[in-house]
C-alpha positions in Angstrom: -17.7 -18.2 -10.7 -18.9 -17.4 -7.2 -19.7 -13.8 -6.6 -20.5 -11.7 -3.6 -23.2 -9.0 -3.8 -22.3 -5.3 -3.4 -23.4 -3.9 -0.1 -22.9 -7.2 1.6 -21.9 -7.8 5.2 -18.6 -9.2 6.4 -19.9 -12.8 6.3 -17.4 -15.1 4.6 -19.8 -17.9 3.6 -19.3 -17.0 -0.1 -15.5 -17.8 0.3 -16.2 -21.2 1.8 -18.7 -22.0 -0.9 -16.3 -21.1 -3.6 -13.6 -23.4 -2.1 -16.0 -26.2 -1.3 -17.5 -26.1 -4.8 -14.1 -25.8 -6.4 -15.5 -22.8 -8.3 -12.2 -21.8 -10.0 -13.1 -18.1 -9.9 -14.2 -15.8 -7.2 -15.5 -12.2 -7.4 -15.7 -10.2 -4.3 -14.4 -6.8 -5.4 -11.4 -4.7 -4.8 -9.6 -4.1 -1.5 -11.4 -0.7 -0.9 -14.0 -1.7 1.7 -13.8 -3.7 4.9 -16.4 -6.3 3.9 -14.4 -7.1 0.9 -11.1 -7.3 2.8 -12.6 -9.7 5.3 -13.5 -12.0 2.4 -10.1 -11.8 0.8 -8.4 -12.4 4.1 -10.5 -15.5 4.7 -9.5 -16.8 1.2 -5.8 -16.3 2.1 -6.3 -18.1 5.5 -7.9 -21.1 3.7 -5.0 -21.1 1.1 -2.5 -21.1 4.0 -4.3 -24.0 5.7 -4.5 -26.0 2.5 -0.7 -25.5 1.9 0.5 -27.4 -1.2 -3.1 -28.6 -1.7 -4.2 -25.1 -2.6 -4.2 -24.1 -6.3 -4.2 -20.7 -8.0 -5.2 -20.9 -11.7 -3.9 -17.4 -12.6 -3.8 -17.0 -16.3 -4.7 -20.6 -16.8 -8.3 -19.7 -15.7 -8.8 -17.8 -18.9 -9.7 -19.5 -22.2 -7.1 -19.3 -25.0 -7.2 -16.0 -26.9 -8.5 -13.9 -23.9 -6.2 -11.1 -23.0 -5.5 -10.4 -19.3 -5.2 -6.8 -18.2 -1.8 -6.0 -16.9 -0.6 -3.1 -14.7 0.9 -0.2 -16.5 4.3 0.9 -15.5 
């Protein structure tokens, strides 16, 4: 897992490292702050550029037996 530090700037290097290292997981925080949004937007731009070559593991990133939190209705 590649993770950004809290209080970080809008630098997107961590996103490029996560993609380049094929990290599988990325942790940059919620969409509440601009420095986090910049990182998520860069990840989406890279995904769009990769097209069909991009992959999103989703639930497959979790080991068997680990529950994934779901939104409540």
